[in-house]
BADREN-551389 format. One record per atom (N, C-alpha, C, O): x negated, y, z. Coordinates in steps of 0.05 Angstrom, whole numbers, padded with zeros to 5 digits, always signed. Atoms other than C-alpha are relative to their C-alpha. Layout:
# BADREN-551389
XYZ...
This chain:
# BADREN-551389
-00017-00024+00000+00000+00000+00000-00017+00025+00000-00012+00045-00014+00018-00023-00001-00056+00047+00018-00014+00004-00027-00019+00027-00035+00012-00003+00026-00089+00031-00049+00018+00013-00020+00009+00029-00037-00020-00012+00018-00025+00050-00086+00002+00030+00005+00003+00046-00014-00001-00029-00007-00021+00116-00049-00025+00014-00009-00023+00037-00018+00024-00013+00008-00093+00130-00064-00001+00005-00030-00009+00026-00040-00001-00003+00029-00084+00117-00138+00020+00022-00008+00015+00038-00027-00020-00020+00006-00022+00161-00138-00011+00028+00006-00007+00047-00010+00012-00026-00007-00060+00217-00103-00021+00008-00021-00023+00032-00028+00019-00006+00020-00116+00212-00154+00013+00009-00026+00003+00028-00039-00015-00008+00024-00066+00217-00211+00011+00028+00002+00010+00044-00017-00010-00027-00005-00035+00279-00180-00022+00020-00003-00018+00042-00014+00022-00018+00002-00103+00311-00173-00010+00003-00029-00016+00025-00038+00007-00001+00028-00121+00293-00245+00020+00017-00016+00012+00033-00033-00021-00016+00014-00055+00322-00269-00003+00030+00006+00001+00046-00012+00004-00028-00007-00069+00387-00231-00024+00011-00015-00023+00034-00024+00023-00009+00016-00137+00392-00265+00008+00004-00029+00000+00024-00041-00010-00002+00027-00104+00380-00332+00017+00025-00004+00014+00039-00024-00017-00024+00003-00052+00434-00320-00016+00025+00001-00012+00043-00016+00017-00024-00002-00104+00485-00299-00017+00003-00025-00021+00026-00034+00017-00001+00024-00150+00468-00357+00016+00008-00025+00007+00024-00041-00017-00007+00023-00093+00471-00408+00008+00029+00000+00008+00042-00020-00008-00028-00002-00070+00538-00382-00024+00019-00007-00021+00037-00022+00024-00017+00005-00141+00568-00382-00008-00002-00029-00017+00018-00041+00007+00004+00028-00153+00539-00452+00015+00020-00018+00002+00034-00034-00016-00017+00017-00096+00578-00484+00000+00029+00009+00001+00048-00007-00001-00027-00011-00096+00638-00437-00026+00016-00007-00025+00040-00012+00025-00013+00004-00170+00653-00448-00014-00008-00026-00033+00005-00035+00012+00009+00025-00187+00614-00512-00026-00014+00004-00044-00011-00012+00026+00012-00007-00242+00573-00479-00001-00030-00004-00023-00041-00003+00001+00029+00004-00222+00501-00492+00007-00016+00025+00020-00036+00023-00007+00013-00025-00218+00480-00419-00021-00019+00011-00018-00029+00033+00020+00019-00009-00280+00437-00415-00016+00010+00025-00025-00007+00041+00015-00010-00023-00313+00483-00364+00015-00005+00026+00003-00003+00048-00016+00008-00024-00257+00463-00316+00000-00030+00003-00004-00041+00025-00003+00028-00001-00248+00390-00334-00027-00014+00007-00027-00032+00024+00025+00014-00004-00322+00369-00336-00010+00001+00029-00015-00020+00040+00010+00000-00028-00344+00394-00267+00020-00013+00019+00012-00024+00039-00020+00013-00018-00278+00370-00236-00003-00030-00001-00003-00043+00020+00003+00029+00002-00287+00300-00263-00026-00010+00013-00027-00031+00026+00026+00008-00011-00360+00298-00243-00002+00004+00030-00012-00014+00044+00003-00006-00029-00354+00330-00174+00021-00013+00017+00014-00023+00039-00021+00009-00017-00287+00306-00149+00009-00029-00005+00021-00042+00012-00009+00027+00007-00276+00240-00185-00024-00019-00005-00020-00042-00012+00024+00017+00002-00348+00214-00189-00006-00010-00028-00020-00030-00031+00006+00009+00027-00351+00210-00265-00030+00006-00007-00040+00027+00001+00026-00007+00012-00421+00205-00297+00004+00024-00019+00025+00026-00031-00003-00024+00015-00435+00269-00335+00009-00005-00029+00027+00008-00039-00007+00005+00028-00432+00239-00405+00029-00009-00002+00043-00002-00021-00028+00009+00001-00365+00204-00389+00019+00023+00005+00040+00025-00006-00016-00024-00006-00338+00269-00360+00003+00018-00025+00024+00028-00031-00001-00017+00024-00357+00307-00423+00016-00013-00022+00032+00000-00035-00016+00015+00021-00329+00253-00470+00029+00001+00006+00045+00005-00013-00029+00000-00007-00263+00249-00432+00011+00028-00003+00034+00032-00012-00008-00028+00003-00259+00325-00431+00005+00007-00029+00025+00019-00036-00003-00006+00029-00270+00331-00506+00024-00014-00012+00039-00002-00028-00023+00015+00011-00218+00277-00521+00026+00014+00008+00046+00013-00007-00024-00015-00009-00168+00317-00480+00003+00027-00014+00025+00035-00021-00001-00027+00010-00187+00385-00507+00009+00001-00029+00022+00020-00038-00008+00000+00028-00176+00365-00580+00030+00005-00003+00039+00023-00017-00029-00003+00002-00101+00357-00571+00010+00025+00015+00030+00037+00006-00009-00023-00015-00095+00412-00519-00005+00026-00016+00013+00043-00018+00006-00024+00016-00129+00464-00564+00018+00001-00025+00027+00022-00033-00018+00001+00023-00088+00440-00623+00029+00009+00008+00042+00023-00007-00027-00008-00010-00024+00448-00582+00000+00030+00005+00020+00044+00000+00002-00029-00004-00048+00518-00562+00002+00016-00026+00015+00036-00027-00001-00013+00026-00059+00537-00635+00028-00001-00011+00038+00018-00022-00028+00003+00009+00010+00510-00653+00019+00019+00014+00036+00032+00002-00016-00018-00015+00042+00549-00597-00005+00029-00007+00013+00045-00009+00007-00027+00008+00004+00612-00616+00012+00007-00027+00022+00029-00031-00011-00004+00026+00027+00604-00688+00030+00005+00001+00042+00020-00015-00029-00003-00003+00099+00600-00664+00006+00026+00014+00025+00040+00007-00006-00024-00016+00095+00657-00613-00009+00025-00015+00006+00045-00017+00011-00023+00013+00050+00706-00651-00022-00009-00019-00045-00008-00013+00018+00012+00019+00018+00677-00713-00022+00019-00009-00044+00010-00016+00020-00019+00010-00019+00741-00732-00024+00002+00018-00045+00014+00011+00023+00000-00018-00065+00732-00672-00023-00018-00011-00046-00013-00005+00020+00019+00010-00101+00675-00708-00011+00010-00027+00005+00012-00046+00013-00007+00025-00151+00697-00762-00013-00026-00011-00035-00033-00003+00008+00026+00009-00158+00632-00800-00027+00001-00014-00044-00017-00011+00026-00002+00014-00215+00656-00845-00023+00002+00020-00044-00011+00016+00021-00003-00020-00256+00678-00785-00004-00026+00016-00026-00033+00022+00002+00025-00014-00240+00613-00749-00017-00020-00016-00033-00035-00005+00016+00018+00017-00268+00574-00809-00029+00007+00000-00046-00011+00001+00028-00009+00000-00331+00616-00810-00013-00007+00027-00036-00017+00028+00010+00006-00026-00340+00608-00735-00005-00030+00003-00025-00039+00015+00003+00029-00002-00330+00532-00741-00025-00009-00015-00040-00026-00004+00024+00007+00015-00384+00526-00795-00025+00006+00017-00043-00010+00019+00023-00008-00016-00432+00564-00750-00002-00017+00025-00024-00025+00032+00000+00016-00025-00412+00524-00688-00010-00028-00005-00026-00039+00011+00010+00027+00007-00424+00457-00723-00030+00000-00005-00044-00018+00004+00029-00002+00005-00492+00480-00747-00014+00005+00027-00036-00005+00031+00013-00006-00026-00507+00508-00677-00002-00025+00017-00021-00028+00032+00002+00024-00016-00491+00441-00645-00024-00017-00008-00037-00028+00009+00023+00014+00010-00542+00408-00689-00026+00013+00008-00045-00001+00016+00023-00015-00008-00593+00463-00674-00005-00005+00030-00028-00008+00039+00003+00004-00028-00579+00454-00600-00012-00027+00007-00028-00029+00025+00012+00026-00004-00596+00380-00604-00030+00001-00006-00046-00011+00009+00029-00002+00006-00663+00397-00637-00015+00016+00022-00037+00008+00030+00012-00016-00021-00677+00450-00584-00004-00017+00025-00024-00015+00040+00000+00017-00023-00661+00399-00530-00024-00019-00001-00035-00026+00020+00021+00020+00003-00712+00351-00558-00028+00013+00000-00048-00001+00006+00027-00012+00005-00769+00401-00571-00008+00022+00019-00032+00028+00021+00007-00023-00016-00765+00459-00523+00011-00003+00028+00031-00016+00032-00011+00000-00027-00756+00469-00448+00026+00017+00001+00027+00039-00011-00026-00012+00000-00684+00488-00435+00003+00022+00021+00020+00040+00019-00003-00019-00022-00695+00528-00371-00001+00029-00009+00017+00045-00001+00000-00028+00009-00715+00594-00406+00025+00007-00016+00036+00029-00014-00025-00005+00015-00655+00586-00453+00024+00004+00019+00041+00020+00015-00021-00002-00019-00610+00576-00393+00000+00027+00014+00021+00039+00017+00002-00026-00012-00635+00638-00359+00010+00022-00018+00024+00041-00010-00009-00020+00020-00624+00678-00423+00030-00001-00003+00043+00020-00005-00029+00002+00003-00553+00651-00429+00015+00011+00024+00035+00024+00021-00013-00011-00024-00536+00668-00357+00000+00030-00002+00020+00043+00005+00002-00029+00002-00560+00739-00369+00020+00010-00021+00033+00031-00017-00019-00008+00022-00519+00742-00434+00029-00001+00010+00045+00017+00004-00027+00002-00010-00456+00718-00399+00007+00023+00019+00029+00033+00018-00004-00022-00019-00464+00770-00344+00003+00027-00014+00019+00044-00007-00002-00025+00016-00475+00826-00395+00027+00001-00014+00040+00022-00015-00026+00001+00014-00414+00803-00434+00023+00005+00020+00042+00019+00013-00021-00004-00021-00373+00802-00369+00002+00030+00006+00024+00040+00009+00000-00029-00006-00394+00874-00354+00013+00016-00022+00028+00035-00018-00011-00014+00023-00377+00896-00424+00030-00003-00002+00045+00016-00008-00028+00005+00003-00309+00863-00425+00017+00013+00022+00040+00018+00019-00014-00012-00023-00291+00893-00357+00006+00029-00005+00022+00041+00010-00005-00028+00006-00293+00963-00387+00029+00003-00011+00040-00015-00022-00026-00006+00011-00227+00996-00405-00002+00001-00030-00019+00017-00041+00003+00001+00029-00217+00980-00479+00009+00026-00013+00028+00039-00004-00008-00024+00016-00214+01037-00530+00018-00010-00023+00009-00027-00039-00018+00010+00022-00154+01027-00577-00013+00005-00027-00025+00026-00032+00011-00003+00027-00176+01014-00648+00020-00012-00020+00034-00031-00013-00019+00010+00020-00135+01003-00712-00009-00028-00009-00033-00034-00012+00005+00028+00008-00130+00930-00733+00002-00002-00030+00014-00022-00040-00003+00000+00029-00136+00947-00807-00019-00020-00013-00013-00029-00035+00020+00018+00012-00197+00903-00820-00012-00018+00021-00016-00009+00044+00011+00018-00020-00226+00843-00786-00030+00005+00006-00039+00000+00028+00029-00006-00003-00299+00864-00797-00005+00030-00002-00016+00038-00022+00005-00029+00001-00302+00939-00780-00029+00006+00002-00044-00009+00014+00028-00010-00001-00367+00977-00790-00020-00018-00015-00042-00009-00020+00018+00018+00015-00397+00917-00827+00011-00001-00029+00035+00001-00033-00009+00008+00027-00396+00903-00901+00012-00028+00003+00007-00041+00023-00012+00027-00003-00357+00839-00915-00021-00021+00003-00018-00040+00018+00021+00020-00002-00422+00800-00926-00013+00001+00028-00018-00020+00040+00014-00002-00026-00455+00827-00863+00019-00009+00023+00010-00022+00041-00019+00009-00020-00392+00816-00822+00002-00030+00001+00004-00042+00023-00001+00029+00000-00389+00744-00844-00025-00012+00012-00024-00032+00026+00026+00010-00011-00463+00735-00827+00001+00002+00031-00009-00016+00044-00002-00004-00029-00450+00763-00757+00018-00021+00012+00012-00032+00033-00019+00021-00010-00390+00716-00748-00013-00027+00000-00009-00043+00019+00015+00025+00001-00433+00657-00770-00019-00002+00024-00022-00023+00037+00020-00001-00022-00486+00678-00719+00014-00005+00027+00003-00019+00044-00015+00005-00025-00433+00680-00664+00007-00030+00002+00005-00041+00024-00006+00028+00000-00411+00610-00684-00024-00017+00007-00022-00037+00022+00024+00016-00006-00482+00584-00683-00007+00002+00029-00014-00018+00042+00006-00004-00029-00494+00614-00614+00020-00017+00017+00012-00029+00037-00020+00016-00015-00429+00581-00590-00006-00030-00002-00004-00044+00018+00007+00028+00004-00450+00514-00619-00025-00008+00016-00025-00030+00028+00024+00006-00016-00519+00517-00587+00006-00001+00029-00003-00020+00043-00007+00000-00029-00491+00535-00519+00016-00025+00007+00012-00037+00028-00016+00023-00005-00441+00479-00524-00017-00026+00000-00013-00043+00018+00016+00024+00002-00492+00427-00545-00020-00002+00023-00025-00024+00034+00020+00001-00021-00545+00447-00494+00011-00002+00028+00001-00017+00045-00009-00002-00028-00502+00461-00433+00029-00011+00004+00038-00012+00027-00026+00011-00003-00433+00432-00448+00021+00020+00011+00040+00012+00024-00018-00020-00012-00398+00498-00430+00022+00008-00019+00040+00023-00011-00022-00006+00018-00354+00503-00492-00006+00026-00016-00015+00046-00005+00006-00023+00018-00360+00550-00552+00016+00025+00005+00007+00047-00001-00017-00023-00005-00303+00595-00530-00012+00021+00018-00007+00044+00016+00013-00018-00019-00346+00624-00475-00017+00021-00015-00020+00043-00006+00017-00018+00016-00391+00654-00529+00017+00014-00022+00014+00038-00027-00015-00011+00023-00341+00664-00586+00019+00023+00008+00020+00043-00007-00019-00021-00007-00289+00706-00549-00014+00026+00006-00006+00047-00006+00014-00025-00004-00336+00759-00521-00015+00009-00025-00017+00033-00030+00014-00008+00025-00376+00757-00586+00018+00014-00019+00010+00035-00030-00019-00013+00019-00316+00773-00629+00010+00027+00011+00012+00046-00003-00011-00025-00012-00289+00825-00580-00020+00022+00001-00013+00045-00004+00020-00021-00003-00354+00862-00570-00012+00009-00026-00016+00032-00031+00014-00007+00025-00385+00858-00639+00019+00011-00022+00010+00024-00041-00019-00009+00020-00321+00872-00679+00022+00017+00014+00040+00007+00027-00017-00018-00015-00285+00934-00653+00029-00002-00007+00047+00004+00009-00028+00003+00009-00222+00920-00693+00013-00026+00007+00035-00032-00001-00011+00026-00008-00212+00851-00663+00011+00003+00029-00005+00004+00048-00012-00001-00027-00163+00856-00604-00007-00025+00015-00013-00046+00003+00006+00024-00016-00175+00808-00546+00019-00023-00007+00010-00046-00008-00019+00021+00006-00112+00770-00564-00009-00015-00025-00006-00039-00026+00008+00013+00024-00139+00757-00634-00026-00017+00005-00028-00039-00006+00025+00015-00006-00208+00736-00608+00006-00026+00015-00005-00047+00010-00008+00023-00015-00175+00689-00558+00012-00022-00018+00004-00045-00016-00014+00020+00017-00130+00655-00609-00018-00011-00022-00016-00034-00028+00018+00009+00021-00183+00652-00663-00021-00019+00011-00028-00039-00002+00019+00018-00013-00232+00620-00615+00013-00027+00005+00000-00048+00001-00014+00025-00005-00180+00568-00597+00002-00017-00026-00001-00041-00025-00001+00014+00026-00172+00551-00672-00027-00012-00007-00029-00034-00018+00027+00011+00005-00248+00542-00676-00006-00025+00016-00020-00043+00008+00006+00021-00019-00248+00495-00617+00011-00027-00010+00000-00048-00003-00013+00025+00008-00202+00444-00650-00019-00018-00016-00023-00041-00008+00018+00018+00015-00250+00417-00704-00026-00006+00014-00036-00028+00012+00025+00005-00014-00312+00425-00661+00003-00021+00022-00014-00039+00025-00004+00020-00021-00283+00386-00603+00008-00027-00012+00002-00048+00000-00007+00025+00014-00255+00334-00652-00025-00015-00007-00027-00039-00002+00025+00013+00007-00325+00320-00678-00014-00011+00025-00023-00034+00025+00013+00009-00025-00353+00316-00607+00014-00024+00012+00001-00042+00022-00015+00022-00012-00298+00270-00583-00004-00026-00016-00005-00048-00005+00005+00024+00017-00308+00223-00643-00027-00012+00006-00030-00037+00008+00027+00010-00007-00382+00218-00626+00000-00014+00027-00012-00035+00031-00001+00012-00027-00366+00203-00553+00017-00026-00001+00011-00044+00014-00015+00025+00003-00314+00150-00574-00019-00022-00010-00018-00045+00000+00019+00019+00010-00370+00116-00613-00020-00009+00021-00029-00032+00022+00019+00007-00022-00415+00119-00552+00013-00014+00023+00000-00025+00041-00015+00013-00022-00360+00091-00507+00001+00016+00025+00003+00005+00047+00001-00017-00023-00362+00151-00461+00026+00016+00004+00026+00038+00015-00027-00012-00004-00287+00167-00462+00016-00018+00017+00020-00041+00011-00018+00016-00018-00243+00144-00405+00029+00005-00009+00040+00026-00003-00027-00004+00011-00176+00133-00439+00021+00003+00021+00040+00018+00017-00021-00002-00021-00137+00124-00374+00000+00029+00012+00021+00040+00016+00001-00027-00012-00162+00190-00345+00010+00021-00020+00024+00039-00013-00009-00019+00020-00150+00226-00411+00031-00001-00002+00044+00019-00007-00029+00003+00002-00079+00198-00412+00014+00014+00023+00037+00023+00019-00012-00014-00023-00065+00227-00343-00004+00030-00003+00014+00046+00004+00006-00028+00004-00098+00294-00360+00017+00013-00021+00026+00036-00018-00011-00012+00024-00064+00304-00426+00028+00012+00003+00032+00036-00004-00026-00012+00000+00011+00314-00412+00002+00027+00016+00013+00046+00005-00001-00027-00013+00003+00369-00359-00018+00020-00014-00012+00044-00013+00017-00019+00014-00053+00400-00400+00015+00012-00024+00012+00036-00029-00016-00010+00022-00006+00406-00459+00020+00020+00010+00025+00041-00003-00018-00019-00012+00045+00439-00414-00014+00026+00007-00004+00048+00003+00016-00023-00007-00009+00485-00388-00007+00017-00024-00007+00042-00022+00007-00015+00025-00029+00504-00459+00023+00017-00009+00019+00040-00017-00023-00016+00008+00041+00526-00476+00005+00023+00019+00010+00046+00010-00004-00022-00020+00047+00566-00411-00022+00021-00004-00017+00045+00000+00022-00019+00004-00021+00598-00426+00005+00018-00023+00001+00043-00021-00007-00016+00023+00001+00622-00494+00022+00020+00006+00020+00044+00000-00022-00018-00007+00066+00650-00468-00008+00022+00019+00000+00045+00016+00009-00019-00019+00032+00684-00410-00018+00021-00012-00016+00045-00007+00019-00018+00012-00024+00714-00451+00014+00021-00018+00006+00044-00018-00013-00019+00018+00023+00745-00502+00020+00018+00014+00031+00037+00001-00017-00019-00016+00064+00778-00447-00017+00022+00013-00006+00041+00024+00018-00019-00013+00003+00816-00421-00013+00018-00020-00017+00011-00043+00015-00017+00016-00033+00875-00448-00029-00010-00001-00036-00029+00013+00027+00010+00004-00106+00869-00469-00017+00003+00025-00034-00014+00031+00019-00006-00022-00138+00899-00407+00001-00022+00022-00021-00030+00031+00001+00021-00020-00115+00846-00356-00013-00025-00010-00026-00040+00005+00013+00023+00011-00138+00792-00404-00031+00003+00000-00046-00016+00006+00029-00005-00001-00206+00825-00410-00011-00004+00028-00033-00016+00031+00009+00003-00028-00212+00828-00334-00001-00030+00008-00020-00039+00021-00001+00029-00007-00192+00755-00328-00023-00015-00013-00036-00031+00000+00022+00013+00014-00242+00733-00380-00027+00008+00012-00046-00008+00014+00025-00010-00013-00296+00776-00347-00006-00016+00025-00028-00024+00030+00003+00016-00024-00284+00740-00281-00008-00028-00006-00025-00040+00007+00007+00028+00007-00287+00673-00316-00029-00002-00010-00042-00022-00004+00027+00000+00009-00353+00691-00349-00020+00001+00024-00040-00013+00024+00016-00001-00024-00382+00708-00280-00001-00028+00013-00022-00037+00021-00002+00028-00010-00358+00639-00256-00017-00019-00016-00032-00035-00006+00016+00017+00018-00389+00606-00317-00030+00004+00004-00045-00015+00004+00028-00006-00004-00455+00641-00306-00010-00011+00026-00032-00022+00028+00008+00011-00026-00456+00621-00233-00003-00031-00001-00022-00042+00009+00001+00029+00002-00441+00548-00249-00024-00008-00017-00038-00028-00010+00023+00007+00017-00493+00547-00305-00026+00004+00015-00045-00012+00012+00025-00006-00015-00546+00578-00259-00005-00022+00021-00028-00028+00026+00003+00020-00022-00533+00525-00205-00005-00028-00011-00017-00045+00002+00002+00027+00010-00531+00465-00251-00027-00004-00015-00037+00015-00027+00025+00005+00016-00594+00431-00280+00006-00001-00029+00027-00010-00037-00003+00002+00029-00604+00437-00355+00000-00030-00007-00010-00046+00009-00003+00028+00007-00591+00372-00392-00027-00014-00002-00030-00037+00006+00026+00013+00002-00665+00359-00405-00011-00006+00028-00024-00025+00033+00009+00004-00027-00678+00367-00330+00015-00024+00012+00004-00040+00027-00016+00022-00010-00621+00319-00314-00010-00027-00010-00013-00046+00004+00009+00025+00012-00647+00267-00363-00027-00007+00012-00033-00031+00016+00026+00005-00012-00718+00274-00335+00003-00012+00028-00011-00031+00035-00004+00010-00027-00693+00263-00264+00011-00028-00001+00004-00045+00016-00012+00027+00001-00654+00202-00286-00021-00021-00008-00018-00045-00001+00020+00019+00008-00716+00170-00316-00022-00004+00021-00038-00022+00018+00021+00002-00020-00760+00181-00255+00007-00021+00020-00009-00026+00039
C-alpha cells in the first residue's frame, strides 16, 4: 500500500513539473528543458543523459502544441521565415557545440555565457521603446539581417549542445535586443517555432541511444500540454513589459544554475575518474 502511495506521489510531482515546464515553454518561448532536466536529475534521481532525453521527447510535442495554440490565438506573432533561419543556425550550432566539447575546455565558454545571460537580463529589464513593426529586420539590409539571425541560431545551438539549456534562452533575447522592430511577443512565439524541429532532432538521437524514459514522458506530457495552452493564453493577455521582466528574471535563474553546474566535459571527466 505504501508503495502504491509513493508511486502516486511521484506521478503527482512529475505532473506538476510538466505543468510548470509547459507553461514556461509557451509563456517565455524557452522550450521548458531548463525546468524538466534539473527537476528529473535533482528530485527523481535521473542520470543526466536520461533526463535530457526524456525532456527533449516531452518538449517536441509541448512546443508543437504551443505553436499551434499561438497560431490559433494570434498567428501574426510567429515569423515563420525567421524561425526557419534560426532553425538552420541552431542545427549548425549544435554540431559546432559537439566539436567544441571535444576540442576545447568548456569552462571559459560557460563563464562567457553566464555573463551574456546577465547582460541580456539587464537589457530586457529596461522599459521598452515602442517601435513600428513594419519590417522584421530593421536597421539591417535583408542580407545582413538574415546573417545576424543565423548567428543567433548558431549561438542558440551551441549553448544547447554544450550546456543543455535550450536554444530559446539565447534566441528570445537575441531577437528582442538585436532587432528593434521585433516585439517580445513575436520573439517568444518565433523561438517556440524554432524549438520544434531542433528538439525533434535531439529526441530522435536520444531515442536511438536509449536515453528516453517513456513512462516518465507519458506522465509529464498531458499536464505539459495543458500548461502550454495556458502559457499562450496568459502571454497574449499581457503587455510586453511584464513579459520582458519575467524573462529577465528567468535569465538570471538560468545564469545562476549554469554557474553552479559543472560543464559537460567536467562531468564526463569526473565520471571516468
